C-alpha positions in Angstrom: 0.3 66.1 100.9 1.5 66.3 97.3 0.8 70.0 96.8 2.8 70.5 100.1 5.9 68.7 98.7 5.7 70.3 95.3 5.6 73.8 97.2 8.6 72.9 99.2 10.8 72.0 96.4 9.6 74.7 94.0 11.9 77.6 93.4 11.8 80.7 95.9 12.7 84.2 94.9 14.2 86.1 97.7 13.6 89.9 97.0 17.1 90.5 98.7 20.5 89.0 99.0 20.7 85.3 99.7 23.4 85.0 102.4 25.4 81.7 102.9 26.6 81.2 106.6 25.2 82.5 109.9 28.6 83.2 111.4 29.6 86.6 112.4 30.1 87.5 108.7 26.7 86.7 107.5 25.1 88.2 110.5 27.0 91.5 109.9 25.9 91.8 106.4 22.3 91.1 107.4 22.2 93.5 110.1 23.8 96.5 108.0 21.2 95.5 105.2 18.3 95.5 107.8 19.4 98.8 109.1 19.1 100.4 105.5 15.6 98.5 105.1 16.7 95.8 102.8 15.4 92.3 103.5 17.9 89.2 103.2 17.7 85.5 103.8 20.5 83.5 105.5 21.1 79.9 104.8 23.1 78.1 107.4 23.9 74.3 107.3 23.9 73.7 111.0 21.3 74.3 113.7 22.5 77.5 115.3 24.3 80.7 115.0 28.0 81.2 114.8 28.6 77.3 114.6 32.4 77.3 114.5 32.3 79.0 118.2 29.2 76.9 119.4 30.4 73.7 118.2 34.0 73.5 117.2 36.1 75.5 119.9 37.7 74.6 122.8 36.3 75.7 126.4 39.0 77.9 127.6 39.0 80.0 124.3 38.8 83.7 124.5 38.9 86.6 121.9 42.5 87.3 121.3 42.2 90.9 120.8 40.5 93.4 123.0 36.7 93.4 122.5 36.5 96.8 120.9 38.5 95.7 117.9 36.1 92.7 117.5 32.6 94.3 117.5 30.2 93.6 114.7 28.8 96.6 113.0 26.0 98.7 114.7 26.5 97.0 118.3 29.1 97.1 120.9 29.8 94.7 123.5 28.3 95.0 126.9 30.2 97.4 129.2 30.5 94.7 131.8 32.4 92.1 129.7 36.1 91.8 130.4 38.6 93.3 127.7 39.0 89.7 126.2 35.4 88.3 126.4 35.2 84.3 126.9 33.8 81.9 124.4 30.4 82.1 126.0 30.2 85.6 126.5 31.0 85.9 122.7 28.3 83.5 121.8 25.7 85.5 124.2 26.9 88.5 122.1 26.2 86.9 118.7 22.8 86.0 120.0 21.9 89.2 121.3 23.2 90.9 118.2 20.8 88.5 116.0 17.9 89.2 118.2 18.5 93.1 118.1 18.3 93.0 114.3 15.6 90.4 113.9 17.9 88.2 112.0 16.2 84.6 111.7 18.4 82.2 109.6 16.9 79.5 108.1 18.9 76.5 109.6 20.0 73.2 108.7 19.9 74.2 105.1 23.2 72.9 103.4 24.1 74.7 100.3 25.0 71.9 97.8 25.5 74.1 94.6 25.2 77.9 93.8 25.5 79.3 90.3 24.5 82.3 88.3 22.1 81.9 85.6 22.9 84.0 82.7 19.6 83.8 81.1 17.4 84.8 84.2 20.2 87.1 85.7 19.9 85.4 89.0 21.9 83.3 91.3 20.2 79.7 91.8 21.3 78.3 95.4 20.4 74.6 95.9 20.1 73.1 99.2 19.0 69.8 100.2 15.3 71.1 100.7 14.9 73.3 97.8 16.1 76.1 95.4 16.4 79.7 96.1 16.8 82.7 93.6 18.1 86.3 93.9 19.8 88.8 92.2 22.5 89.0 94.8 24.6 86.1 96.5 26.7 86.9 99.7 29.4 84.3 100.4 29.6 84.4 104.2 31.3 80.9 104.9 34.7 82.3 105.9 38.2 81.2 105.9 37.6 78.5 108.6 34.7 76.3 107.2 36.6 73.2 107.5 39.4 71.6 109.5 42.7 71.1 107.7 43.9 67.6 108.2 47.5 67.3 106.9 48.7 64.1 105.1 51.4 63.1 107.5 53.1 59.9 106.9 52.0 57.1 109.1 49.0 58.9 110.7 46.6 56.4 110.0 48.6 53.8 111.8 48.9 55.4 115.0 47.0 53.4 117.7 46.0 56.2 119.9 43.4 58.9 119.4 43.8 61.7 116.7 41.9 64.7 117.4 41.6 68.0 115.4 41.4 71.2 117.6 37.8 71.5 116.2 36.9 68.5 118.3 39.0 69.4 121.4 37.2 70.7 124.4 39.6 70.7 127.2 42.6 68.7 128.7 40.6 66.8 130.9 40.5 63.5 128.7 44.1 63.8 128.3 45.0 64.1 131.8 48.5 62.8 132.8 49.3 61.7 129.1 52.2 62.5 126.8 50.5 64.3 123.8 51.9 65.5 120.5 50.4 68.8 119.4 50.9 69.5 115.8 50.9 73.1 115.1 52.4 76.0 116.9 49.8 78.7 116.0 47.6 80.6 118.9 45.4 77.2 118.9 48.4 75.2 119.3 49.9 77.2 122.1 46.7 77.5 123.9 45.9 74.0 123.6 49.2 73.0 125.1 48.7 75.5 128.0 45.3 73.9 128.6 46.7 70.4 128.5 49.3 71.4 131.4 46.3 72.5 133.6 45.4 68.6 133.7 49.2 67.5 134.1 49.6 66.2 130.7 53.1 66.3 128.9 52.3 68.4 125.7 55.1 68.1 123.1 54.6 70.9 120.4 55.7 70.4 116.8 57.3 73.6 115.4 58.1 73.4 111.5 58.4 77.2 110.5 59.6 80.3 111.8 56.8 82.4 113.8 56.3 85.5 115.7 55.4 85.3 119.2 54.2 88.8 120.8 53.1 89.1 124.3 49.2 89.7 124.3 49.7 92.6 126.7 52.5 95.0 127.6 51.9 97.0 130.9 48.2 96.7 130.7 48.0 97.7 127.1 47.2 95.0 124.2 50.0 94.5 122.0 47.5 95.0 119.0 46.2 98.2 120.2 49.7 99.4 120.7 50.5 98.6 117.1 47.2 100.2 115.9 47.9 103.6 117.6 51.8 103.5 116.5 50.8 102.9 113.0 48.9 106.4 112.8 51.8 108.2 113.3 55.2 105.8 112.2 55.8 103.8 109.2 55.1 100.0 109.3 58.7 98.9 109.6 59.4 101.2 112.6 56.3 100.0 114.3 57.3 96.1 113.6 60.9 96.9 115.2 59.3 98.7 118.4 56.8 95.5 118.6 60.0 93.2 118.5 61.9 95.2 121.0 58.7 94.9 123.4 58.5 91.1 122.7 62.3 90.5 123.3 62.1 92.7 126.7 58.9 90.6 127.6 59.4 87.1 126.4 63.3 87.1 125.8 64.7 85.4 122.8 62.4 82.8 121.5 65.1 81.6 119.2 66.5 79.7 122.2 63.5 78.1 122.6 63.1 76.4 119.2 60.8 79.4 118.2 62.6 81.0 115.3 61.4 84.4 114.2 61.0 85.1 110.8 62.9 87.9 109.2 59.8 89.7 107.9 58.3 91.9 110.8 54.9 90.5 112.4 52.6 93.3 110.9 54.4 93.3 107.5 54.3 89.4 107.3 50.5 89.4 108.4 49.7 92.1 105.6 51.6 89.9 103.0 50.8 86.4 103.8 47.9 86.5 106.5 50.0 84.8 109.0 48.9 85.8 112.3 51.5 86.5 115.3 50.8 84.3 118.2 49.6 86.3 121.2 51.2 84.6 124.1 48.9 84.4 127.4 51.2 81.8 129.5 52.6 79.3 127.1 56.1 80.9 126.7 56.8 80.5 130.4 55.5 76.9 130.4 58.2 76.2 127.5 60.8 78.2 129.3 60.0 75.8 132.7 60.0 72.6 130.4 56.5 71.9 131.1 55.9 72.2 127.3 58.3 70.7 125.0 59.2 72.2 121.7 60.2 69.6 119.0 61.0 69.7 115.3 58.9 68.7 112.4 57.6 65.1 112.3 59.1 62.9 109.7 56.7 60.1 110.1 54.0 58.9 112.7 54.6 55.3 114.0 52.3 52.9 115.6 52.9 54.3 119.0 54.3 57.9 118.5 56.5 59.6 116.1 59.9 60.0 114.3 61.2 63.4 114.1 63.4 65.2 111.2 66.3 65.3 113.4 66.0 61.4 113.7 64.5 61.4 117.6 61.8 59.0 118.1 59.1 59.2 121.1 56.0 57.5 122.0 52.8 59.4 122.7 49.3 58.5 124.0 47.3 60.7 121.9 47.7 63.3 118.8 46.3 66.7 118.8 46.2 68.6 115.2 46.3 72.1 115.7 46.3 72.6 111.8 43.7 75.3 111.4 41.0 75.6 108.7 40.2 76.1 105.2 37.5 77.5 103.0 35.0 75.2 101.5 33.8 77.5 98.6 35.2 75.3 96.0 32.8 72.6 97.2 29.6 74.5 96.2 30.2 77.7 94.3 30.2 77.3 90.6 32.5 80.3 89.9 35.9 80.2 88.6 37.2 83.8 88.1 36.7 85.3 91.5 38.0 82.7 93.9 41.4 80.6 93.9 41.4 76.9 93.8 41.8 77.0 97.8 38.5 79.1 98.0 39.9 82.5 98.9 39.3 85.8 96.8 42.1 86.5 94.3 41.7 90.3 94.9 43.3 91.1 98.3 41.8 93.3 101.1 40.4 96.0 101.0 39.0 95.2 97.5 38.0 91.6 97.6 34.4 92.0 98.7 32.7 92.4 95.3 32.7 90.2 92.3 30.8 90.2 89.1 26.9 89.6 88.6 25.8 90.4 92.2 28.3 88.2 94.0 29.8 89.4 97.3 32.1 88.2 99.9 32.6 88.6 103.4 34.9 87.2 106.3 37.8 86.2 103.8 40.3 89.1 104.8 42.5 87.3 106.9 41.9 90.2 109.2 39.5 88.8 111.6 36.3 90.6 112.7 37.7 94.0 112.1 38.0 92.8 108.3 34.7 91.5 108.5 33.0 94.6 109.7 34.9 96.5 106.8 33.5 94.4 104.2 29.8 94.1 105.7 29.3 97.8 105.3 30.6 98.0 101.9 28.5 95.2 100.7 25.5 96.5 102.5 26.0 100.0 101.0 26.2 98.6 97.4 23.5 96.3 97.5 21.1 99.0 99.0 21.9 101.1 96.1 20.8 98.7 93.7 17.8 97.3 95.9 16.2 100.7 96.1 16.4 101.3 92.5 14.2 98.3 91.8 12.1 98.5 95.1 12.0 101.7 96.6 11.6 102.1 100.5 11.1 98.9 102.4 7.4 97.9 102.5 5.3 95.2 104.3 5.1 93.1 101.3 9.0 92.9 101.3 9.4 91.9 105.0 6.6 89.4 104.8 8.2 87.5 101.6 11.4 86.9 103.8 9.4 85.9 106.8 7.4 83.3 104.8 10.8 81.6 103.4 12.1 81.3 106.9 8.4 79.9 108.1 8.1 77.6 105.2 11.3 75.7 105.5 11.6 75.4 109.4 8.1 74.2 109.6 7.6 72.0 106.6 10.6 69.8 106.9 
């Protein structure tokens, strides 16, 4: 028994990159590497692929963009999937993707610390079960690793349930209740829409200006229209055309309490990463009064909230649609490549490669399109280095990575 325990905790050298995270980003890099004959090991803190999608998304979620803009490298969505696949359809696509490229992450491995050892020239990645070493480390935990819970005065004093959207599944448990929804992005809008299906009374907090665009216009996706127009016209003109389409379809959203920024939607997205809301029905419910738009919250009270305009209301529940953040600063010992918020300092399209074999995927603020772009670049770069050291893929290389997967999943 003692020899088994010693083996479990002895450092394991990975003859290929260590990838942290088994979401779409990590899987994309692994598939591109596999396609080039390079092995890899994925460490995943949960017990499943794409845990954000499987464990922390609401039931009605669909892809916000048409499926051909959300494909991972080397594999298209099934032809029988709708234009906007559902949550379950996307999960099935992810599982099929991993199966096709024989990707087998080592599950239940929480990375506690990762650092580059100058003397050995290797990355040391420590989990609760052992230490991995490799020449390359791919950070694939993404922009949405941890829920953001804002520090709202009085929030702890509220006597009703407070739920982040990461724990929200459907409006069923909020049926017929007056609910305060803090946040007005895509998640906040869709949660309000879902609450209305169960006769709840959602009040949506809007603090800042935002762009709302129709998801589709005359059967064409707004995103697709924008991407096509950008091939021929300057960005500012395309932004103006999108706003014309939005105003003709949705009306003047300023009158609804949804002030538009002065910067156009695409320009704003490129500059700040702030994504326009793609409307799938919430605007019409705001217009009809089923969803109420409120100003910013000044303070949460015992039974409700006081707003900055002095108005006070009582609520039965509060839902925080306040987004997610990176968790990279919690475990990666590296000070030059990432900001204190855990985002690459170098913007897209050059933020995928650091020093000493460090790579980053899923931090572009450009969704799955950005992920696919970075994954291909990373795989090409690592492959060039790997081939110089190892030559063509051999049976021993395959077996070494398979052993790691077997060892850690069987000996715990």
